[in-house]
C-alpha positions as CSV (number, residue, x, y, z in Angstrom):
1,M,71.6,110.4,99.8
2,P,71.6,114.1,99.3
3,K,74.8,116.1,99.5
4,Q,75.6,119.5,101.0
5,F,78.3,121.8,99.6
6,W,80.4,124.3,101.4
7,V,82.9,126.9,100.3
8,I,85.9,127.0,102.7
9,G,89.1,128.9,102.8
10,G,90.9,132.0,103.9
11,E,94.4,133.6,103.9
12,Y,97.2,131.1,104.4
13,Q,100.6,131.7,106.0
14,C,102.5,131.0,102.7
15,V,101.8,129.6,99.2
16,E,102.2,126.0,100.4
17,F,98.6,126.4,101.8
18,Q,99.2,124.4,105.0
19,E,98.2,126.8,107.7
20,V,95.5,129.5,107.7
21,V,96.3,132.8,109.2
22,P,94.4,133.0,112.5
23,G,91.1,134.9,112.2
24,T,90.9,134.6,108.4
25,A,89.2,131.3,108.0
26,R,85.8,131.5,106.2
27,V,83.0,129.0,105.7
28,F,80.1,129.6,103.4
29,G,77.1,127.3,103.2
30,P,75.6,124.8,103.3
31,F,74.4,124.8,99.7
32,E,72.0,122.3,98.3
33,N,73.8,121.9,95.0
34,Y,77.2,122.4,93.4
35,D,76.2,125.3,91.2
36,E,75.2,127.4,94.2
37,A,78.5,126.7,95.9
38,N,80.4,127.3,92.7
39,Q,78.9,130.8,92.3
40,V,80.0,131.7,95.9
41,W,83.5,130.2,95.2
42,R,83.8,132.3,92.1
43,E,82.8,135.5,93.9
44,R,85.2,134.9,96.8
45,S,88.0,133.9,94.4
46,L,87.6,136.9,92.3
47,A,87.4,139.2,95.3
48,S,90.7,137.9,96.6
49,R,92.6,137.4,93.3
50,S,95.2,140.0,94.2
51,S,96.3,137.9,97.2
52,A,98.6,135.0,96.3
53,T,98.1,133.4,99.7
54,T,94.3,133.4,99.8
55,R,92.5,130.2,98.6
56,Y,88.9,128.9,98.6
57,S,87.7,125.4,97.9
58,I,84.4,123.6,97.5
59,V,83.8,120.6,99.7
60,S,80.8,118.3,100.2
61,N,79.4,115.9,102.6
62,V,76.6,113.4,102.5
63,V,73.6,114.1,104.6
64,R,72.4,111.0,106.2
65,Q,68.7,110.8,106.8
66,T,67.7,108.7,109.7
67,T,64.4,106.9,110.2
68,Q,63.2,106.4,113.7
69,Y,61.0,103.3,114.3
70,L,58.5,103.4,117.1
71,A,57.9,100.2,119.0
């Protein structure tokens, strides 16, 4: 099954990274492959490197393809 990749993150309340500051959550994607997502992750991470409470991650999900059978 094909996968989709997403870059998610934002500014967190503190360096424990448990709660995102309201209004700062960001989602980029979907991307068809990890390399595309990694490029965006690098860009976002570099752009926010001066903020100790901003973090981005790459996540993936499996895309299920369904087949419909006609009777």
